[in-house]
C-alpha positions as CSV (number, residue, x, y, z in Angstrom):
1,M,0.7,-0.6,32.6
2,P,3.2,-2.7,34.0
3,D,5.9,-1.6,35.7
4,D,8.6,-4.0,33.7
5,F,8.0,-1.6,30.7
6,K,11.1,0.0,29.2
7,I,11.1,2.6,26.8
8,G,13.1,1.6,23.7
9,V,15.4,3.6,21.4
10,W,13.0,7.0,21.0
11,S,13.9,8.3,24.3
12,R,11.9,10.7,26.0
13,S,12.9,13.9,28.2
14,T,10.8,16.1,30.0
15,A,12.5,18.8,27.8
16,D,10.8,18.1,24.5
17,I,7.0,18.1,26.7
18,Q,4.5,20.0,24.6
19,E,1.2,20.4,25.5
20,P,-1.5,19.1,23.1
21,P,-3.6,21.2,20.5
22,S,-7.3,21.5,22.1
23,R,-9.0,23.3,19.0
24,A,-9.2,21.7,15.5
25,V,-6.9,24.2,13.7
26,G,-3.9,22.9,16.1
27,I,-4.9,19.5,15.7
28,L,-4.6,19.8,11.6
29,R,-1.1,21.5,12.3
30,H,0.3,18.4,13.6
31,L,-0.9,15.8,11.6
32,G,1.5,13.9,9.2
33,P,2.1,10.6,9.7
34,G,-1.3,9.7,8.5
35,L,-0.9,11.4,5.2
36,I,3.1,9.7,5.0
37,I,0.4,6.7,5.2
38,A,-1.7,8.1,2.5
39,G,1.1,8.1,0.2
40,S,2.4,5.0,0.3
41,I,-1.5,3.4,-0.4
42,V,-2.3,5.2,-2.7
43,G,-0.6,3.4,-5.3
44,S,0.1,-0.5,-6.2
45,G,-2.7,-0.8,-4.2
46,E,-5.4,1.5,-5.6
47,L,-3.9,2.1,-9.2
48,I,-3.2,-1.4,-10.0
49,A,-4.5,-3.8,-7.6
50,T,-7.9,-2.5,-7.1
51,T,-8.6,-1.5,-11.3
52,Q,-7.5,-5.2,-11.6
53,T,-10.4,-6.3,-9.4
54,G,-12.7,-3.7,-10.7
55,A,-11.3,-4.9,-14.4
56,E,-12.1,-8.4,-13.5
57,A,-15.3,-8.2,-11.0
58,G,-17.2,-5.5,-12.7
59,F,-18.9,-3.6,-9.7
60,A,-20.0,-6.7,-7.6
61,L,-16.8,-6.5,-5.2
62,L,-17.3,-2.9,-4.3
63,W,-18.3,-3.2,-1.2
64,I,-15.2,-5.6,-0.1
65,I,-13.0,-2.4,-1.0
66,I,-14.6,-0.3,0.9
67,I,-14.5,-3.1,4.4
68,G,-10.8,-3.5,3.5
69,C,-10.4,0.4,3.5
70,V,-12.5,1.7,6.8
71,I,-11.7,-1.0,9.3
72,K,-8.2,-1.0,9.1
73,V,-8.3,2.2,10.3
74,F,-9.2,1.0,14.2
75,T,-5.9,-1.5,14.4
76,Q,-3.9,1.5,13.0
77,I,-4.9,3.8,16.2
78,E,-4.5,0.7,18.1
79,F,-0.6,0.8,16.6
80,G,-0.1,4.4,16.9
81,R,-1.6,3.9,20.5
82,F,1.3,1.5,21.4
83,S,4.2,3.8,20.6
84,I,2.9,7.2,22.7
85,V,1.8,5.3,25.8
86,T,5.6,3.2,25.7
87,G,7.7,5.3,23.5
88,E,8.5,1.9,22.1
89,T,8.9,0.7,18.3
90,T,6.4,-1.6,16.4
91,M,9.5,-4.6,16.1
92,S,10.6,-3.7,20.4
93,G,6.9,-4.8,21.1
94,L,6.4,-7.1,18.6
95,T,9.0,-9.4,20.3
96,A,7.6,-9.2,23.2
97,L,4.3,-11.1,22.2
98,P,3.7,-14.6,23.6
99,G,4.4,-17.4,22.1
100,P,7.8,-19.2,21.1
101,A,10.8,-17.3,20.8
102,I,14.5,-18.3,20.4
103,R,17.3,-16.5,21.9
104,L,20.6,-15.0,19.5
105,R,23.9,-13.9,20.8
106,A,23.8,-9.4,20.3
107,W,26.7,-10.2,18.2
108,A,27.2,-6.0,18.0
109,R,27.0,-6.0,21.7
110,S,28.9,-7.3,24.9
111,R,29.8,-10.8,24.3
112,D,27.1,-12.2,27.0
113,D,24.2,-10.3,26.0
114,K,21.3,-12.6,24.6
115,V,18.2,-10.9,23.0
116,R,15.3,-12.6,22.3
117,V,13.9,-13.3,19.2
118,N,10.2,-13.6,19.2
119,W,8.4,-16.0,16.2
120,Y,6.7,-13.1,14.3
121,L,10.0,-11.4,13.2
122,I,10.9,-14.7,11.9
123,F,8.2,-14.4,9.6
124,W,8.4,-10.9,9.5
125,F,11.5,-11.5,7.1
126,G,9.8,-13.2,4.8
127,L,7.0,-10.4,4.6
128,T,10.0,-8.3,4.3
129,V,11.2,-10.3,0.8
130,I,8.3,-10.4,-0.4
131,G,7.8,-7.0,-0.2
132,I,11.0,-6.4,-1.6
133,G,9.4,-8.0,-4.3
134,Q,6.3,-5.9,-4.2
135,L,8.0,-3.1,-4.5
136,G,9.9,-4.1,-8.2
137,G,6.3,-4.2,-9.1
138,V,5.8,-1.0,-8.3
139,V,9.0,0.9,-9.4
140,G,8.7,-1.5,-13.0
141,G,4.9,0.5,-13.1
142,V,7.0,3.9,-12.6
143,G,9.2,2.6,-15.3
144,Q,6.7,1.8,-17.5
145,A,5.3,5.1,-17.7
146,M,8.2,7.0,-18.3
147,A,9.3,4.2,-21.0
148,I,5.4,5.2,-22.5
149,G,6.2,9.4,-22.3
150,A,9.7,8.9,-23.2
151,P,11.1,6.0,-25.0
152,I,14.5,5.5,-25.4
153,T,15.6,3.1,-27.9
154,E,13.8,3.1,-31.7
155,S,12.5,-0.7,-30.4
156,G,10.7,0.5,-27.5
157,R,9.0,3.5,-29.2
158,A,7.8,0.5,-31.6
159,Y,6.6,-1.5,-28.9
160,N,4.4,1.5,-27.4
161,A,3.2,2.2,-30.5
162,A,2.2,-1.3,-31.4
163,S,0.6,-1.5,-27.9
164,A,-1.0,1.2,-28.4
165,E,-2.7,0.3,-31.4
166,L,-3.7,-3.1,-30.2
167,I,-5.6,-1.7,-27.1
168,R,-7.4,1.1,-29.1
169,E,-9.0,-2.1,-31.5
170,R,-9.8,-3.7,-28.0
171,V,-11.9,-1.2,-27.4
172,S,-13.4,-0.3,-31.1
173,L,-14.1,-4.0,-31.1
174,S,-15.8,-3.8,-27.7
175,E,-18.3,-1.1,-28.9
176,L,-18.9,-2.8,-32.4
177,D,-22.3,-5.1,-32.6
178,Q,-22.0,-8.7,-32.0
179,T,-23.6,-9.4,-35.0
180,A,-22.3,-6.5,-37.2
181,A,-20.0,-8.0,-40.2
182,S,-17.0,-5.3,-39.4
183,R,-16.8,-7.6,-36.8
184,I,-14.7,-10.0,-38.3
185,D,-12.4,-7.8,-40.0
186,A,-11.6,-5.9,-36.3
187,E,-11.1,-9.8,-34.9
188,N,-8.5,-9.8,-37.7
189,R,-6.9,-6.8,-37.3
190,V,-6.3,-7.7,-33.0
191,E,-5.3,-11.0,-33.2
192,L,-2.3,-9.1,-36.0
193,L,-2.1,-6.6,-33.8
194,V,-1.1,-9.6,-31.0
195,A,1.1,-10.8,-33.0
196,E,3.1,-8.1,-33.2
197,V,2.8,-6.9,-29.8
198,A,4.3,-10.6,-28.8
199,G,7.2,-10.2,-31.7
200,L,8.2,-6.7,-30.1
201,E,8.1,-7.2,-26.4
202,P,11.6,-9.2,-26.0
203,S,13.6,-6.2,-27.8
204,S,11.8,-3.5,-25.8
205,H,14.0,-2.7,-22.8
206,D,13.2,0.6,-21.8
207,D,11.4,0.1,-18.8
208,Q,14.0,-1.3,-17.2
209,Y,16.2,1.5,-18.4
210,W,14.4,4.1,-16.6
211,V,13.1,1.8,-13.4
212,I,17.7,1.6,-12.9
213,V,17.7,5.4,-13.1
214,I,14.7,5.9,-10.8
215,G,15.7,3.7,-7.7
216,V,19.5,5.5,-7.9
217,I,17.8,8.5,-7.9
218,T,15.1,7.7,-5.0
219,A,18.5,5.8,-2.8
220,I,19.9,9.2,-3.1
221,I,16.9,11.3,-1.5
222,L,16.0,8.8,0.9
223,V,19.5,8.8,2.0
224,R,19.9,12.6,2.7
225,G,16.0,13.4,3.6
226,R,14.4,13.3,6.7
227,Y,11.0,13.2,7.9
228,S,9.9,16.8,6.8
229,L,11.1,16.0,3.2
230,I,8.8,12.8,3.1
231,Q,5.9,14.0,4.7
232,T,5.8,17.2,2.4
233,L,7.0,14.9,-1.5
234,S,4.2,12.5,-0.3
235,T,1.2,14.7,0.1
236,I,2.1,16.5,-2.8
237,L,2.2,13.6,-5.0
238,V,-0.7,11.9,-4.2
239,A,-2.8,15.0,-3.7
240,S,-2.5,15.8,-7.3
241,F,-3.3,12.9,-9.2
242,T,-6.3,11.9,-6.7
243,V,-7.6,15.0,-8.0
244,V,-6.9,14.5,-11.6
245,T,-8.8,10.4,-10.7
246,V,-12.2,11.9,-8.8
247,I,-12.5,14.6,-11.9
248,N,-12.1,11.7,-14.1
249,L,-14.7,9.7,-12.5
250,I,-17.0,12.8,-11.6
251,A,-16.4,14.1,-15.7
252,L,-17.4,10.5,-17.0
253,Q,-20.8,10.9,-15.9
254,T,-21.5,13.3,-18.8
255,H,-20.6,10.4,-21.1
256,G,-23.7,8.4,-21.7
257,A,-21.8,5.4,-22.7
258,W,-19.3,4.9,-19.8
259,A,-22.0,6.6,-17.3
260,I,-22.0,4.7,-13.9
261,Q,-25.3,4.0,-13.1
262,P,-27.2,4.7,-9.7
263,A,-28.0,0.3,-9.9
264,E,-25.0,-0.6,-11.0
265,F,-23.4,1.6,-7.9
266,M,-26.1,0.4,-5.2
267,D,-25.4,-3.8,-7.2
268,G,-22.0,-3.2,-6.3
269,L,-22.8,-2.8,-2.3
270,K,-25.2,-5.5,-2.2
271,F,-23.1,-8.5,-0.4
272,R,-22.7,-10.7,-3.3
273,L,-20.0,-12.3,-5.0
274,A,-18.9,-11.8,-9.3
275,A,-18.5,-14.1,-11.4
276,A,-15.6,-15.9,-13.4
277,T,-14.7,-14.3,-16.8
278,E,-12.7,-15.3,-19.6
279,M,-10.1,-12.8,-19.1
280,A,-8.9,-13.6,-15.9
281,D,-7.3,-16.8,-14.7
282,R,-8.3,-16.9,-11.4
283,S,-11.9,-16.2,-9.4
284,P,-12.3,-12.0,-8.6
285,L,-12.9,-12.7,-5.4
286,A,-9.4,-14.0,-5.1
287,T,-8.1,-11.6,-6.7
288,A,-10.7,-8.6,-4.4
289,L,-9.0,-10.6,-1.2
290,M,-5.4,-10.1,-2.1
291,T,-6.4,-6.7,-2.9
292,F,-7.8,-6.7,0.0
293,G,-4.2,-7.1,1.7
294,I,-2.7,-3.7,-0.1
295,I,-5.6,-0.8,0.3
296,G,-6.2,1.1,2.8
297,V,-3.4,0.4,5.6
298,G,-1.8,-3.1,4.3
299,S,0.6,-4.8,6.8
300,A,3.9,-2.8,5.8
301,E,1.9,0.3,6.2
302,L,0.7,-0.5,10.1
303,L,4.3,-1.5,10.8
304,A,5.7,1.4,9.8
305,Y,3.0,3.9,11.3
306,P,4.3,4.1,15.1
307,Y,7.6,4.4,13.3
308,W,6.3,7.9,11.3
309,C,4.6,8.5,14.6
310,L,7.6,8.6,16.8
311,E,9.7,10.7,14.3
312,K,6.7,13.1,14.2
313,G,7.2,13.7,17.7
314,Y,4.0,12.5,19.1
315,A,5.5,10.3,21.9
316,K,8.4,12.3,23.2
317,F,5.8,15.5,23.1
318,A,3.6,13.4,25.9
319,G,6.9,12.9,27.8
320,P,8.9,9.9,30.3
321,H,4.6,7.6,31.4
322,E,4.4,8.3,34.8
323,Q,1.6,7.8,36.9
324,S,0.5,11.7,37.1
325,D,-2.3,12.5,35.9
326,A,-0.7,16.0,34.1
327,W,0.7,12.7,31.9
328,A,-2.2,10.9,31.7
329,N,-4.3,14.4,29.9
330,R,-0.8,15.5,27.8
331,A,-1.3,11.7,26.3
332,R,-5.1,11.3,26.3
333,G,-4.9,14.9,23.8
334,W,-1.9,12.9,21.8
335,L,-3.8,10.3,21.1
336,R,-6.3,13.0,19.6
337,V,-4.5,14.1,17.5
338,L,-3.3,10.6,16.3
339,R,-6.9,9.7,15.9
340,W,-7.3,12.6,13.6
341,D,-4.2,11.6,12.1
342,A,-5.4,8.4,11.0
343,F,-9.3,8.8,10.2
344,C,-8.6,12.1,8.1
345,S,-5.7,9.5,6.2
346,M,-8.7,7.1,6.0
347,V,-11.1,9.3,4.4
348,I,-8.0,10.2,1.5
349,Y,-7.2,6.9,0.7
350,T,-11.0,5.5,1.0
351,F,-12.5,7.8,-1.6
352,A,-9.0,7.6,-3.9
353,T,-9.2,3.6,-4.0
354,I,-13.2,3.8,-4.9
355,A,-12.9,6.1,-7.4
356,F,-10.3,3.7,-8.8
357,Y,-12.1,0.9,-8.6
358,L,-15.2,2.7,-9.9
359,L,-13.1,3.6,-13.4
360,G,-11.6,-0.2,-13.7
361,A,-15.5,-1.0,-13.4
362,A,-16.7,1.1,-15.4
363,I,-14.5,1.1,-18.4
364,L,-11.8,-1.7,-18.5
365,W,-14.7,-4.5,-17.5
366,R,-16.6,-3.3,-19.9
367,V,-14.5,-2.8,-22.6
368,G,-12.8,-6.5,-21.7
369,L,-9.3,-5.7,-20.3
370,N,-6.9,-6.7,-18.2
371,P,-4.3,-4.8,-16.8
372,K,-1.5,-6.8,-16.6
373,G,2.4,-7.6,-17.9
374,T,4.6,-5.1,-19.9
375,D,1.5,-3.0,-20.9
376,M,-0.2,-2.7,-17.4
377,I,0.1,1.2,-17.6
378,A,-1.0,1.5,-21.4
379,T,-3.6,-0.9,-20.3
380,L,-4.8,1.3,-17.5
381,S,-4.8,4.1,-19.4
382,T,-7.9,3.8,-21.3
383,M,-9.7,4.2,-17.8
384,Y,-9.2,8.4,-18.8
385,G,-9.9,8.0,-22.6
386,P,-13.9,9.0,-22.5
387,V,-13.1,12.7,-20.7
388,F,-9.6,13.5,-22.1
389,G,-9.6,12.2,-25.1
390,D,-6.3,12.1,-27.0
391,W,-4.8,13.8,-24.1
392,A,-5.4,10.6,-21.9
393,K,-2.5,8.7,-22.3
394,W,-0.4,11.7,-21.3
395,V,-2.7,13.0,-18.2
396,F,-2.8,9.1,-17.2
397,I,1.2,8.7,-17.7
398,V,2.0,11.7,-15.2
399,G,-0.7,10.3,-13.2
400,A,0.7,7.1,-13.0
401,F,4.2,8.0,-12.1
402,V,3.4,10.2,-9.4
403,V,0.8,7.9,-7.3
404,L,3.1,4.5,-8.0
405,Y,6.6,6.9,-7.4
406,S,4.8,8.0,-4.3
407,T,4.6,4.3,-2.8
408,F,8.0,3.9,-4.1
409,F,9.2,6.7,-2.3
410,V,7.2,6.6,1.5
411,A,7.5,2.4,1.3
412,S,11.3,2.4,0.9
413,A,12.1,5.0,3.4
414,G,9.3,3.2,5.9
415,G,10.6,-0.3,5.1
416,A,14.5,0.9,5.8
417,R,13.2,2.1,9.0
418,V,11.8,-0.9,10.4
419,M,14.1,-3.0,9.1
420,A,16.7,-1.0,10.7
421,D,15.0,-0.9,13.9
422,A,14.9,-4.6,13.1
423,F,18.7,-5.1,13.1
424,R,18.5,-3.3,16.6
425,V,15.9,-5.8,18.2
426,F,18.0,-9.1,16.7
427,G,21.0,-7.5,18.1
428,L,23.1,-7.4,15.0
429,I,23.8,-3.2,15.2
430,G,24.3,-1.2,18.7
431,N,21.1,-0.2,20.7
432,D,21.6,3.3,20.5
433,D,20.2,6.4,18.1
434,A,23.3,6.6,16.4
435,S,24.0,2.7,15.4
436,L,20.1,2.9,14.2
437,Q,20.4,6.6,12.2
438,R,23.4,5.0,10.5
439,W,22.0,1.9,9.6
440,N,19.1,3.5,8.7
441,Q,20.5,5.8,5.8
442,I,22.0,2.4,4.3
443,L,18.7,0.8,4.1
444,C,17.4,3.9,2.4
445,G,20.0,3.4,-0.1
446,A,19.5,-0.7,-0.1
447,Y,15.8,-0.9,-0.5
448,P,15.0,1.2,-3.5
449,I,18.5,-0.6,-5.2
450,L,17.0,-4.2,-4.0
451,S,13.2,-3.4,-5.5
452,V,15.6,-2.8,-8.9
453,I,17.3,-5.9,-9.2
454,V,13.9,-7.7,-8.6
455,Y,11.8,-5.8,-11.7
456,L,15.1,-6.4,-14.0
457,F,14.3,-10.4,-13.3
458,Y,11.0,-10.5,-13.3
459,R,9.0,-8.5,-15.7
460,Q,5.6,-8.6,-14.2
461,P,4.6,-5.9,-12.2
462,V,1.3,-7.1,-11.4
463,Q,1.8,-10.6,-10.2
464,L,5.0,-8.3,-8.1
465,V,1.6,-6.9,-6.3
466,L,-0.6,-9.1,-5.9
467,I,1.7,-11.7,-4.5
468,G,3.0,-8.9,-1.9
469,G,-1.0,-8.6,-1.1
470,A,-1.3,-11.6,-0.5
471,M,1.5,-11.9,1.4
472,Q,0.6,-8.7,3.3
473,A,-2.9,-10.5,3.6
474,I,-1.7,-13.7,5.2
475,A,0.5,-11.4,8.0
476,L,-2.7,-9.5,8.6
477,P,-4.3,-12.4,11.4
478,I,-1.1,-11.8,13.0
479,L,-1.3,-8.0,13.9
480,A,-5.2,-8.1,14.6
481,S,-3.6,-9.9,17.2
482,A,-1.0,-8.4,18.4
483,A,-3.1,-5.1,18.9
484,L,-5.5,-6.8,20.8
485,Y,-2.5,-7.5,23.0
486,F,-1.3,-4.1,22.7
487,R,-4.9,-3.0,23.6
488,Y,-5.1,-5.4,26.9
489,R,-1.4,-6.1,28.1
490,R,0.6,-3.2,26.7
491,S,-2.0,-0.3,27.5
492,D,-2.4,2.7,30.6
493,K,-5.6,1.8,32.1
494,R,-6.5,5.9,32.0
495,L,-5.5,5.6,28.4
496,M,-8.2,2.7,27.2
497,P,-11.1,3.0,25.3
498,G,-14.7,2.8,26.0
499,K,-16.7,-0.8,24.1
500,L,-18.0,0.9,21.5
501,W,-14.2,1.7,20.4
502,D,-13.3,-1.8,21.6
503,A,-16.6,-3.2,19.0
504,T,-14.7,-1.7,16.5
505,L,-11.6,-3.4,16.6
506,W,-12.2,-6.8,17.2
507,L,-14.7,-6.4,14.4
508,S,-11.4,-4.8,12.4
509,A,-9.7,-7.7,13.8
510,A,-12.5,-10.0,12.4
511,G,-11.8,-9.0,8.7
512,F,-8.0,-9.5,8.9
513,F,-8.5,-13.0,10.2
514,V,-11.3,-14.1,7.5
515,V,-9.0,-12.6,4.6
516,G,-5.9,-14.1,6.3
517,I,-6.9,-17.6,6.2
518,Y,-8.4,-17.1,3.2
519,L,-5.3,-16.5,1.4
520,L,-3.4,-18.9,3.5
521,A,-6.0,-22.2,3.0
522,R,-5.5,-21.3,-1.1
523,I,-1.7,-21.6,-0.8
524,V,-2.6,-25.0,0.9
525,Y,-5.1,-25.8,-1.4
526,P,-5.0,-23.4,-5.1
527,D,-8.6,-25.7,-6.2
528,I,-10.4,-23.8,-3.3
529,D,-11.4,-20.7,-5.5
530,T,-13.6,-23.3,-7.4
531,M,-15.9,-23.5,-5.2
532,L,-16.3,-19.5,-4.3
């Protein structure tokens, strides 16, 4: 490792040194950052974007979803390796990337102090703005769930009743024979209900009222909370609904009309594309690639993961970097813990993602429902109807709140930490722990409130989530390049992985480039979807 490496604001001293655990039980006790990341992942990507991909593509694109979850973990671990070896934060590492940069005056420091702002940090700012919009979509989903379960106004109750009736009629319509005489009557009832729902929607604002309440409460919790609270709460939230979803998927196999056939599942593992459907305004592949940006470890999670590793203590437990064998052995041991942490979280969120996708394909795709707009939560709740019957809505509402709120909660906490550190790198705040912690608290309060404001002005949660996913996917090639730079230029030779690991890292980077370049091309050439 080069001698000019500087330890960031996360100081390390010999007093913090701990020997790494060698047995599985000890390693499991030190897991945590990955569980927090899983709490952020199993939410907007899985519940909203993944199910919409299944609703539009059926089983055909399951292979993309699985690849999107699995290959990112290698880049995630490389970011974590960087934090353990150097003790630096993500922003400190990224600003050292080669390429164009500008020198800015560090306003919070001495008059002559200049800071180097890398080209990526400028792009990151745009990513952050859109990321706040994405969180607006997530908290909007939470607000919709609460508005359905606990409507505040009479207009909200009327809108919920009409929306639920419309969805029931659409499900019933899908089950009628195409030549049945009663189908005409059913189609007429659907048309009347569509008009009724459209007329009621503008006067229903219960979701917005709930979004305001949720945003304020979240800001208060995050300002006062610390790492242990975030880890515990996110783990409980994710585990509860993931278990319900998996049980639902297994129980679905006992319902003949809805059971997933082995041939359908195997078709989803073939490398083929899906045909466009009438209910989607774009190619299902386009939706899948936007989903790719936020399932598994997205750009936001990659940026935040080293911060959670630093707060957990992996870097300080290894101790200040030195050339001794003792340090190399400790660092190697804590890297082993980090790999366990990342892979265990990968198994959790991959399993949950597959379950959500299969539910979307098995029910929404077959019925012809596409979750979007202000009835997104009500539409998604139909996935639980075949198993839970009349209880489906309530099971899903509670679950949707749990999963989406975990994403909103964890992503706000992670985003605030990255933003505060970016302020330090930009020279806008002092280069000390006190300044960083103070601004971390300020931004923990600001992040949820800004997300709420976005949803109040644009009540389209699916679009907000997918736009955020597209932006995160576009950022993936840059982060893949950063991971390769960390691997080959900013690591300790004693801790470098073997050739097999390098191959998986390059494979991960290749996947990042394919998706990122496609979505960038889609912005420049919107008609590219017609070629898919």
